[in-house]
FIKOL-60487 format. One record per atom (N, C-alpha, C, O): x, y, z; atom name; residue number from 0. Coordinates in pm, 1 decimal. Example, Ala and Ser with C-alpha at 12.3 -4.5 7.8 and 13.67 -1.06 7.14 Angstrom:
BEGIN
x_y_z_atom_nr
1319.0_-569.0_780.0_N_0 .
1230.0_-450.0_780.0_CA_0 .
1320.0_-330.0_780.0_C_0 .
1423.6_-331.9_846.5_O_0 .
1285.0_-225.0_708.0_N_1 .
1367.0_-106.0_714.0_CA_1 .
1290.0_3.0_787.0_C_1 .
1340.9_113.8_803.9_O_1 .
This chain:
BEGIN
x_y_z_atom_nr
2015.3_-195.0_8759.0_N_0 .
2045.5_-76.1_8682.1_CA_0 .
1975.3_40.0_8748.9_C_0 .
1856.1_32.6_8778.6_O_0 .
2047.5_145.6_8772.3_N_1 .
1994.2_263.3_8838.2_CA_1 .
1972.5_371.5_8734.3_C_1 .
2068.8_431.2_8686.2_O_1 .
1846.2_397.9_8698.4_N_2 .
1818.9_495.9_8594.4_CA_2 .
1878.3_449.1_8463.5_C_2 .
1858.6_334.7_8422.4_O_2 .
1950.8_537.7_8398.4_N_3 .
2016.1_502.3_8272.8_CA_3 .
2159.7_458.1_8293.2_C_3 .
2227.2_417.7_8198.4_O_3 .
2206.0_465.8_8416.1_N_4 .
2345.0_428.9_8442.7_CA_4 .
2360.4_278.4_8451.0_C_4 .
2273.7_207.9_8502.7_O_4 .
2469.8_231.8_8400.4_N_5 .
2504.1_90.2_8410.8_CA_5 .
2608.9_79.9_8520.5_C_5 .
2713.6_143.8_8510.9_O_5 .
2583.0_0.0_8625.8_N_6 .
2679.0_-5.0_8736.4_CA_6 .
2810.8_-68.9_8695.6_C_6 .
2814.3_-164.6_8618.3_O_6 .
2919.0_-13.8_8749.4_N_7 .
3050.0_-75.4_8732.3_CA_7 .
3058.2_-190.4_8831.6_C_7 .
3014.7_-176.6_8945.9_O_7 .
3111.5_-300.1_8790.8_N_8 .
3126.9_-414.9_8878.7_CA_8 .
3262.2_-404.4_8945.9_C_8 .
3364.9_-394.8_8878.7_O_8 .
3262.7_-406.2_9078.9_N_9 .
3390.2_-392.9_9148.0_CA_9 .
3444.6_-526.7_9196.1_C_9 .
3566.1_-542.4_9208.3_O_9 .
3359.4_-621.4_9223.2_N_10 .
3408.5_-752.4_9265.9_CA_10 .
3318.3_-862.9_9213.4_C_10 .
3201.9_-840.0_9180.6_O_10 .
3372.8_-980.6_9206.1_N_11 .
3294.5_-1096.8_9165.5_CA_11 .
3183.4_-1121.9_9266.0_C_11 .
3075.5_-1167.6_9228.5_O_11 .
3207.9_-1093.0_9391.7_N_12 .
3113.0_-1126.4_9496.5_CA_12 .
2982.9_-1048.6_9485.6_C_12 .
2880.2_-1093.9_9536.2_O_12 .
2984.6_-932.9_9420.9_N_13 .
2861.3_-858.0_9400.5_CA_13 .
2763.9_-936.1_9313.6_C_13 .
2643.2_-912.5_9319.1_O_13 .
2814.6_-1028.1_9234.1_N_14 .
2732.4_-1100.9_9138.1_CA_14 .
2716.7_-1247.2_9175.5_C_14 .
2683.4_-1330.2_9091.0_O_14 .
2740.3_-1278.6_9301.0_N_15 .
2746.3_-1418.3_9342.0_CA_15 .
2627.7_-1500.5_9292.3_C_15 .
2646.3_-1613.0_9245.9_O_15 .
2506.4_-1446.4_9301.1_N_16 .
2390.0_-1524.1_9260.3_CA_16 .
2368.5_-1522.8_9109.5_C_16 .
2289.1_-1601.6_9058.1_O_16 .
2437.6_-1435.2_9038.0_N_17 .
2416.5_-1422.3_8894.8_CA_17 .
2533.4_-1475.4_8812.4_C_17 .
2524.2_-1485.7_8690.1_O_17 .
2640.2_-1508.1_8877.8_N_18 .
2765.8_-1529.9_8808.2_CA_18 .
2758.5_-1634.7_8697.6_C_18 .
2831.6_-1625.1_8599.0_O_18 .
2672.9_-1733.0_8712.2_N_19 .
2666.2_-1839.8_8612.2_CA_19 .
2570.1_-1807.4_8498.8_C_19 .
2538.3_-1895.0_8418.4_O_19 .
2523.4_-1683.3_8490.9_N_20 .
2416.9_-1651.7_8397.8_CA_20 .
2451.6_-1537.9_8302.2_C_20 .
2363.9_-1458.8_8267.5_O_20 .
2574.4_-1527.8_8259.9_N_21 .
2612.3_-1425.4_8162.4_CA_21 .
2546.7_-1461.6_8030.3_C_21 .
2572.7_-1568.6_7975.4_O_21 .
2462.8_-1374.5_7979.4_N_22 .
2391.5_-1403.6_7854.9_CA_22 .
2462.6_-1348.4_7732.5_C_22 .
2474.2_-1416.3_7630.4_O_22 .
2509.9_-1225.4_7743.1_N_23 .
2572.4_-1163.8_7626.1_CA_23 .
2666.9_-1053.4_7670.7_C_23 .
2662.9_-1007.5_7784.8_O_23 .
2751.2_-1012.4_7578.1_N_24 .
2843.0_-901.7_7603.4_CA_24 .
2859.3_-824.9_7473.4_C_24 .
2879.4_-883.1_7366.8_O_24 .
2850.3_-694.1_7484.3_N_25 .
2863.5_-609.7_7366.1_CA_25 .
2966.7_-500.9_7392.8_C_25 .
2961.8_-432.8_7495.2_O_25 .
3059.0_-485.6_7300.5_N_26 .
3155.0_-375.7_7310.0_CA_26 .
3082.5_-250.7_7262.4_C_26 .
3047.8_-239.1_7144.9_O_26 .
3060.1_-157.8_7354.0_N_27 .
2980.6_-39.9_7320.8_CA_27 .
3064.7_85.9_7303.7_C_27 .
3013.7_189.6_7261.3_O_27 .
3193.1_77.2_7336.5_N_28 .
3278.4_194.3_7318.1_CA_28 .
3423.9_151.9_7305.9_C_28 .
3462.6_43.0_7348.2_O_28 .
3501.6_238.3_7248.5_N_29 .
3646.9_220.3_7245.9_CA_29 .
3708.3_358.9_7254.0_C_29 .
3662.8_452.9_7188.7_O_29 .
3811.6_369.7_7334.8_N_30 .
3872.4_500.0_7358.5_CA_30 .
4023.7_486.1_7358.9_C_30 .
4078.8_394.8_7420.3_O_30 .
4089.4_576.8_7290.5_N_31 .
4235.2_579.9_7290.3_CA_31 .
4283.4_640.1_7421.1_C_31 .
4244.5_751.0_7457.9_O_31 .
4367.3_566.9_7490.1_N_32 .
4430.0_615.7_7612.7_CA_32 .
4573.4_649.8_7575.5_C_32 .
4658.0_561.3_7562.2_O_32 .
4599.7_777.7_7559.0_N_33 .
4731.1_822.9_7511.2_CA_33 .
4811.0_884.0_7625.3_C_33 .
4756.1_944.7_7717.3_O_33 .
4941.9_866.2_7616.6_N_34 .
5032.4_929.3_7711.6_CA_34 .
5030.2_870.3_7850.7_C_34 .
5064.8_938.9_7946.8_O_34 .
4990.4_745.4_7864.2_N_35 .
4991.5_681.9_7995.6_CA_35 .
5130.3_625.4_8023.6_C_35 .
5214.1_618.4_7933.6_O_35 .
5154.4_585.8_8146.4_N_36 .
5284.4_526.3_8179.2_CA_36 .
5304.1_393.1_8106.5_C_36 .
5417.2_347.4_8090.3_O_36 .
5194.5_331.1_8062.9_N_37 .
5201.7_206.7_7985.1_CA_37 .
5207.2_232.8_7835.4_C_37 .
5203.0_138.8_7756.0_O_37 .
5216.3_357.8_7796.3_N_38 .
5213.7_391.1_7654.1_CA_38 .
5071.1_414.5_7608.0_C_38 .
4980.7_429.8_7690.0_O_38 .
5051.0_417.3_7478.6_N_39 .
4918.7_438.9_7421.0_CA_39 .
4849.8_304.0_7399.2_C_39 .
4913.6_206.3_7359.9_O_39 .
4719.0_299.8_7425.0_N_40 .
4642.5_177.4_7402.3_CA_40 .
4494.6_211.6_7389.4_C_40 .
4450.4_320.3_7426.5_O_40 .
4419.5_115.6_7335.8_N_41 .
4274.3_130.0_7325.7_CA_41 .
4210.2_64.5_7446.9_C_41 .
4251.4_-42.8_7491.0_O_41 .
4109.0_131.3_7499.4_N_42 .
4031.4_78.1_7610.7_CA_42 .
3889.9_54.1_7559.2_C_42 .
3826.9_144.4_7504.2_O_42 .
3840.5_-67.7_7577.3_N_43 .
3709.4_-106.6_7526.2_CA_43 .
3608.4_-110.8_7640.2_C_43 .
3633.6_-171.6_7744.3_O_43 .
3494.9_-46.6_7620.2_N_44 .
3384.6_-51.2_7715.1_CA_44 .
3290.2_-163.4_7675.8_C_44 .
3242.6_-168.4_7562.3_O_44 .
3263.2_-252.9_7768.9_N_45 .
3182.1_-371.7_7740.4_CA_45 .
3060.7_-372.4_7832.1_C_45 .
3072.6_-354.2_7953.3_O_45 .
2944.3_-393.6_7772.8_N_46 .
2822.0_-409.4_7850.2_CA_46 .
2787.7_-557.4_7854.3_C_46 .
2760.8_-619.1_7751.3_O_46 .
2789.1_-613.5_7974.6_N_47 .
2753.7_-754.4_7993.5_CA_47 .
2610.4_-761.3_8044.5_C_47 .
2573.4_-689.4_8137.3_O_47 .
2530.5_-847.4_7984.0_N_48 .
2390.2_-863.0_8021.9_CA_48 .
2370.5_-999.8_8086.4_C_48 .
2414.5_-1102.4_8034.5_O_48 .
2303.6_-997.8_8200.2_N_49 .
2275.4_-1120.2_8273.4_CA_49 .
2137.4_-1172.1_8234.0_C_49 .
2058.2_-1099.1_8174.3_O_49 .
2108.7_-1297.2_8266.8_N_50 .
1980.5_-1357.4_8229.0_CA_50 .
1861.9_-1289.8_8297.3_C_50 .
1749.8_-1297.3_8247.1_O_50 .
1884.8_-1224.0_8410.9_N_51 .
1775.3_-1154.6_8479.0_CA_51 .
1755.9_-1011.9_8426.8_C_51 .
1671.0_-938.4_8477.2_O_51 .
1833.9_-973.1_8326.5_N_52 .
1819.4_-840.3_8267.0_CA_52 .
1916.1_-736.6_8320.4_C_52 .
1930.0_-629.7_8260.9_O_52 .
1983.2_-765.0_8430.9_N_53 .
2081.2_-669.5_8482.6_CA_53 .
2195.9_-655.4_8383.7_C_53 .
2237.1_-751.7_8319.1_O_53 .
2246.6_-532.2_8373.7_N_54 .
2358.2_-505.1_8283.4_CA_54 .
2472.4_-444.5_8364.6_C_54 .
2450.1_-370.0_8460.1_O_54 .
2593.5_-477.5_8325.1_N_55 .
2712.4_-427.4_8392.4_CA_55 .
2810.2_-376.3_8288.8_C_55 .
2819.8_-430.4_8178.6_O_55 .
2882.5_-271.9_8324.9_N_56 .
2978.7_-209.4_8234.1_CA_56 .
3118.9_-234.3_8286.7_C_56 .
3147.8_-210.5_8404.0_O_56 .
3205.8_-282.4_8198.6_N_57 .
3345.0_-304.3_8236.3_CA_57 .
3435.5_-244.2_8130.0_C_57 .
3394.0_-222.9_8016.1_O_57 .
3557.2_-217.7_8167.7_N_58 .
3658.0_-165.8_8075.8_CA_58 .
3769.9_-268.1_8063.6_C_58 .
3819.8_-319.1_8163.9_O_58 .
3808.5_-297.4_7941.3_N_59 .
3917.8_-390.3_7916.9_CA_59 .
4000.0_-342.1_7798.1_C_59 .
3948.3_-277.0_7707.3_O_59 .
4127.1_-374.8_7800.2_N_60 .
4213.1_-344.4_7686.0_CA_60 .
4249.4_-474.0_7613.9_C_60 .
4227.1_-583.4_7665.7_O_60 .
4305.1_-460.4_7495.3_N_61 .
4335.0_-577.4_7412.2_CA_61 .
4421.0_-677.8_7488.0_C_61 .
4398.1_-798.3_7478.1_O_61 .
4518.9_-630.4_7563.0_N_62 .
4608.3_-723.3_7633.6_CA_62 .
4531.2_-812.4_7730.8_C_62 .
4571.8_-926.1_7755.0_O_62 .
4421.7_-763.2_7786.3_N_63 .
4340.8_-845.4_7875.8_CA_63 .
4261.3_-951.0_7797.9_C_63 .
4245.5_-1064.2_7843.6_O_63 .
4211.8_-912.6_7680.5_N_64 .
4148.3_-1011.4_7593.0_CA_64 .
4250.8_-1118.9_7554.6_C_64 .
4220.6_-1238.2_7556.0_O_64 .
4370.8_-1075.2_7520.6_N_65 .
4477.3_-1167.2_7479.5_CA_65 .
4510.1_-1264.8_7592.6_C_65 .
4526.0_-1384.6_7569.0_O_65 .
4520.1_-1213.8_7714.3_N_66 .
4547.6_-1298.7_7830.0_CA_66 .
4434.3_-1399.5_7850.8_C_66 .
4459.8_-1516.7_7878.3_O_66 .
4309.5_-1354.1_7837.6_N_67 .
4195.2_-1444.7_7847.6_CA_67 .
4208.0_-1557.1_7745.5_C_67 .
4190.2_-1674.3_7778.7_O_67 .
4238.8_-1521.3_7622.1_N_68 .
4249.9_-1621.4_7516.7_CA_68 .
4361.8_-1721.7_7546.1_C_68 .
4346.4_-1841.2_7520.8_O_68 .
4474.1_-1673.3_7599.3_N_69 .
4583.8_-1763.6_7635.4_CA_69 .
4540.3_-1861.3_7744.4_C_69 .
4570.0_-1980.6_7737.4_O_69 .
4469.8_-1809.9_7844.7_N_70 .
4422.7_-1896.6_7952.7_CA_70 .
4325.4_-2001.8_7900.2_C_70 .
4333.5_-2118.8_7937.4_O_70 .
4233.8_-1959.6_7813.8_N_71 .
4136.3_-2053.6_7758.6_CA_71 .
4204.0_-2157.1_7669.8_C_71 .
4163.7_-2273.3_7667.0_O_71 .
4305.6_-2115.3_7598.3_N_72 .
4381.6_-2209.2_7515.0_CA_72 .
4444.6_-2317.8_7602.4_C_72 .
4445.2_-2435.3_7565.8_O_72 .
4497.2_-2277.8_7717.7_N_73 .
4557.0_-2373.1_7811.4_CA_73 .
4450.7_-2467.1_7868.4_C_73 .
4473.3_-2587.6_7879.6_O_73 .
4334.9_-2411.4_7904.5_N_74 .
4228.4_-2490.6_7967.0_CA_74 .
4153.6_-2579.4_7868.2_C_74 .
4126.8_-2696.3_7895.9_O_74 .
4120.4_-2522.5_7753.1_N_75 .
4026.6_-2586.8_7661.7_CA_75 .
4093.9_-2638.7_7535.6_C_75 .
4048.7_-2736.8_7476.5_O_75 .
4200.0_-2574.4_7495.2_N_76 .
4265.7_-2610.0_7369.7_CA_76 .
4240.4_-2503.4_7264.4_C_76 .
4183.7_-2397.9_7292.9_O_76 .
4282.2_-2532.0_7145.4_N_77 .
4276.4_-2433.4_7037.4_CA_77 .
4140.5_-2435.7_6968.3_C_77 .
4129.4_-2476.2_6852.6_O_77 .
4036.4_-2391.6_7040.5_N_78 .
3903.3_-2394.1_6981.1_CA_78 .
3852.7_-2255.8_6944.2_C_78 .
3752.3_-2244.1_6873.9_O_78 .
3918.6_-2152.5_6989.3_N_79 .
3872.7_-2017.1_6960.0_CA_79 .
3970.9_-1949.6_6866.3_C_79 .
4051.9_-1866.9_6908.1_O_79 .
3962.9_-1985.6_6739.7_N_80 .
4055.4_-1930.8_6641.1_CA_80 .
4009.8_-1796.1_6586.6_C_80 .
4072.0_-1742.3_6495.0_O_80 .
3901.5_-1741.0_6641.9_N_81 .
3852.5_-1610.8_6597.0_CA_81 .
3924.0_-1494.8_6664.9_C_81 .
3898.3_-1378.8_6632.8_O_81 .
4012.9_-1525.1_6757.8_N_82 .
4078.2_-1416.6_6830.7_CA_82 .
4168.7_-1337.8_6736.7_C_82 .
4251.1_-1396.1_6666.3_O_82 .
4153.4_-1203.9_6735.4_N_83 .
4236.0_-1121.9_6645.3_CA_83 .
4383.0_-1124.2_6685.8_C_83 .
4416.9_-1110.8_6803.4_O_83 .
4467.5_-1140.9_6588.4_N_84 .
4611.6_-1150.0_6612.4_CA_84 .
4666.4_-1020.4_6670.9_C_84 .
4616.4_-911.1_6644.7_O_84 .
4770.2_-1037.0_6750.1_N_85 .
4839.6_-922.0_6806.5_CA_85 .
4914.2_-850.0_6694.7_C_85 .
4973.8_-912.8_6607.2_O_85 .
4909.8_-720.2_6699.2_N_86 .
4977.1_-638.2_6598.2_CA_86 .
5058.4_-533.0_6672.5_C_86 .
5007.0_-466.4_6762.3_O_86 .
5183.2_-518.0_6635.9_N_87 .
5271.8_-427.9_6708.7_CA_87 .
5284.0_-290.5_6644.4_C_87 .
5313.4_-193.0_6713.5_O_87 .
5262.3_-280.6_6514.8_N_88 .
5278.0_-153.7_6444.3_CA_88 .
5143.9_-108.7_6388.7_C_88 .
5064.8_-190.0_6340.8_O_88 .
5119.5_19.9_6395.4_N_89 .
4997.1_79.8_6340.3_CA_89 .
4869.6_20.7_6399.7_C_89 .
4766.0_17.4_6333.3_O_89 .
4876.7_-25.4_6522.9_N_90 .
4758.6_-86.1_6583.1_CA_90 .
4660.5_15.8_6640.0_C_90 .
4555.6_-21.8_6692.4_O_90 .
4693.5_144.5_6630.2_N_91 .
4602.2_247.9_6677.1_CA_91 .
4544.4_330.4_6562.4_C_91 .
4478.8_431.8_6586.0_O_91 .
4568.2_287.9_6439.1_N_92 .
4506.7_354.1_6324.6_CA_92 .
4356.8_324.3_6325.8_C_92 .
4315.4_212.0_6354.4_O_92 .
4275.7_425.9_6294.5_N_93 .
4131.1_414.3_6312.1_CA_93 .
4071.0_294.5_6238.0_C_93 .
3988.7_222.8_6294.8_O_93 .
4110.1_271.7_6113.3_N_94 .
4054.4_158.1_6038.6_CA_94 .
4086.3_25.8_6107.7_C_94 .
4002.0_-63.7_6114.5_O_94 .
4208.2_14.6_6158.5_N_95 .
4245.7_-108.0_6228.2_CA_95 .
4170.7_-120.9_6361.0_C_95 .
4128.7_-230.3_6398.6_O_95 .
4154.1_-9.3_6431.3_N_96 .
4081.5_-10.5_6558.7_CA_96 .
3938.6_-60.6_6536.7_C_96 .
3889.2_-141.7_6614.9_O_96 .
3872.1_-13.5_6431.7_N_97 .
3735.1_-57.8_6402.0_CA_97 .
3731.8_-207.5_6371.6_C_97 .
3644.0_-279.6_6419.0_O_97 .
3828.1_-252.8_6292.3_N_98 .
3834.3_-395.2_6258.8_CA_98 .
3858.9_-479.3_6383.4_C_98 .
3792.7_-581.0_6403.6_O_98 .
3953.4_-437.7_6466.9_N_99 .
3983.8_-514.3_6588.6_CA_99 .
3863.7_-517.0_6682.3_C_99 .
3833.2_-620.6_6741.2_O_99 .
3795.7_-403.9_6696.2_N_100 .
3677.5_-399.4_6782.8_CA_100 .
3572.1_-498.5_6732.7_C_100 .
3513.9_-572.4_6812.0_O_100 .
3547.7_-500.1_6603.0_N_101 .
3451.9_-595.6_6545.9_CA_101 .
3497.0_-739.6_6569.0_C_101 .
3415.8_-826.4_6601.2_O_101 .
3626.1_-764.4_6552.4_N_102 .
3679.7_-899.4_6573.6_CA_102 .
3668.0_-942.3_6719.7_C_102 .
3636.5_-1057.8_6748.4_O_102 .
3693.3_-849.5_6812.0_N_103 .
3678.7_-880.9_6954.1_CA_103 .
3532.3_-908.4_6988.2_C_103 .
3502.4_-996.0_7069.3_O_103 .
3441.5_-833.1_6925.9_N_104 .
3298.7_-856.7_6948.2_CA_104 .
3258.8_-996.1_6899.5_C_104 .
3185.0_-1067.5_6967.4_O_104 .
3307.3_-1033.5_6783.0_N_105 .
3280.0_-1167.3_6729.9_CA_105 .
3333.5_-1273.7_6825.4_C_105 .
3266.7_-1373.6_6852.1_O_105 .
3453.2_-1251.6_6876.0_N_106 .
3516.0_-1344.6_6969.8_CA_106 .
3429.4_-1361.6_7095.1_C_106 .
3403.4_-1474.1_7138.0_O_106 .
3384.8_-1249.4_7153.8_N_107 .
3300.1_-1257.5_7273.0_CA_107 .
3170.2_-1332.4_7242.8_C_107 .
3125.4_-1415.5_7321.8_O_107 .
3111.0_-1302.1_7128.6_N_108 .
2987.1_-1369.8_7090.5_CA_108 .
3005.1_-1520.0_7080.3_C_108 .
2920.0_-1596.7_7125.2_O_108 .
3116.5_-1561.9_7020.7_N_109 .
3144.1_-1705.1_7008.2_CA_109 .
3167.7_-1769.2_7144.7_C_109 .
3121.8_-1880.6_7170.1_O_109 .
3238.9_-1699.4_7231.8_N_110 .
3262.9_-1753.2_7366.2_CA_110 .
3132.6_-1778.3_7440.0_C_110 .
3115.3_-1881.7_7504.6_O_110 .
3041.0_-1682.8_7429.9_N_111 .
2918.7_-1690.0_7509.3_CA_111 .
2807.4_-1770.7_7443.4_C_111 .
2699.2_-1784.5_7500.4_O_111 .
2832.4_-1823.5_7325.1_N_112 .
2733.2_-1911.8_7261.6_CA_112 .
2717.0_-2040.4_7341.1_C_112 .
2607.5_-2095.7_7350.9_O_112 .
2826.9_-2086.6_7397.1_N_113 .
2827.8_-2214.4_7469.1_CA_113 .
2787.3_-2193.7_7614.7_C_113 .
2848.0_-2114.3_7686.5_O_113 .
2685.3_-2265.3_7656.7_N_114 .
2635.5_-2255.8_7794.6_CA_114 .
2747.4_-2279.0_7896.9_C_114 .
2757.1_-2207.4_7996.5_O_114 .
2831.3_-2379.3_7871.3_N_115 .
2937.7_-2410.9_7967.7_CA_115 .
3037.5_-2296.2_7980.8_C_115 .
3096.1_-2277.8_8087.5_O_115 .
3057.8_-2219.1_7874.8_N_116 .
3149.2_-2105.3_7882.4_CA_116 .
3093.9_-1994.0_7969.8_C_116 .
3170.2_-1921.0_8033.0_O_116 .
2963.2_-1980.5_7973.9_N_117 .
2901.9_-1877.2_8058.0_CA_117 .
2927.8_-1904.6_8205.6_C_117 .
2914.7_-1815.7_8289.7_O_117 .
2964.6_-2028.6_8235.8_N_118 .
2994.6_-2067.5_8374.4_CA_118 .
3144.3_-2087.6_8398.1_C_118 .
3185.2_-2117.2_8510.4_O_118 .
3225.1_-2072.2_8295.8_N_119 .
3369.3_-2092.0_8306.2_CA_119 .
3429.4_-1984.1_8396.6_C_119 .
3408.1_-1864.9_8374.3_O_119 .
3504.1_-2026.1_8498.0_N_120 .
3558.6_-1930.9_8595.9_CA_120 .
3654.3_-1830.5_8533.3_C_120 .
3657.9_-1714.6_8574.6_O_120 .
3731.0_-1873.0_8435.3_N_121 .
3824.2_-1781.3_8368.6_CA_121 .
3747.5_-1672.1_8295.2_C_121 .
3785.0_-1555.0_8301.3_O_121 .
3641.9_-1709.4_8226.9_N_122 .
3560.8_-1611.3_8155.5_CA_122 .
3488.5_-1520.4_8253.9_C_122 .
3480.3_-1399.6_8231.9_O_122 .
3436.5_-1576.7_8361.2_N_123 .
3369.0_-1496.4_8463.2_CA_123 .
3465.0_-1394.4_8523.0_C_123 .
3428.8_-1278.3_8541.6_O_123 .
3587.4_-1437.3_8553.1_N_124 .
3686.6_-1342.9_8607.4_CA_124 .
3715.2_-1231.0_8508.2_C_124 .
3731.1_-1115.6_8548.0_O_124 .
3721.7_-1263.7_8380.6_N_125 .
3745.3_-1160.2_8279.3_CA_125 .
3635.6_-1054.5_8285.2_C_125 .
3664.4_-934.8_8281.7_O_125 .
3511.3_-1097.6_8293.9_N_126 .
3400.6_-1002.5_8294.0_CA_126 .
3381.4_-931.4_8427.0_C_126 .
3345.3_-813.7_8429.3_O_126 .
3404.9_-1000.6_8537.4_N_127 .
3361.1_-944.7_8664.4_CA_127 .
3468.4_-929.7_8770.9_C_127 .
3435.7_-913.5_8888.4_O_127 .
3593.5_-934.6_8733.9_N_128 .
3697.5_-910.7_8834.1_CA_128 .
3714.8_-760.9_8851.7_C_128 .
3674.6_-681.7_8766.5_O_128 .
3774.2_-724.2_8961.7_N_129 .
3796.7_-581.9_8985.8_CA_129 .
3932.6_-537.2_8933.8_C_129 .
3979.8_-428.6_8967.8_O_129 .
3995.7_-620.4_8851.4_N_130 .
4126.6_-582.9_8799.1_CA_130 .
4113.6_-465.3_8704.1_C_130 .
4017.1_-454.3_8628.4_O_130 .
4210.9_-379.4_8709.6_N_131 .
4215.0_-265.2_8619.0_CA_131 .
4291.7_-305.2_8494.5_C_131 .
4367.4_-402.2_8495.7_O_131 .
4271.6_-229.6_8386.2_N_132 .
4353.0_-259.1_8267.3_CA_132 .
4500.5_-259.8_8303.0_C_132 .
4551.2_-167.1_8366.3_O_132 .
4567.8_-364.7_8261.8_N_133 .
4710.0_-375.9_8297.4_CA_133 .
4799.2_-316.3_8192.0_C_133 .
4921.4_-317.6_8206.6_O_133 .
């Protein structure tokens, strides 16, 4: 960490020695991205903390969380039933945005409770890939 800034992670390889040590993740911001070529969506800022104290900031949208959950369902089975359901209408209303953000935070917390999940390649890619919100 440089000063008060949290570094953006650009590739998995930057974290090669730390990759198996994701301790926690907190959604610290959410921002409406309006008028994009992909339409309107919420972008969530996530601070991931490593066991050595380093923190990294990433941006993800709901569709990326949804994709992660689908991949984990394929790999592990239906064990993460805390994932918030997809909603097509009124999903950008402030009350719903707050609820979804809290639900996504709960989901991340549950994922990272298990030591083996902190080393799961799919979860690591979610946190530390250089992919942009799709």
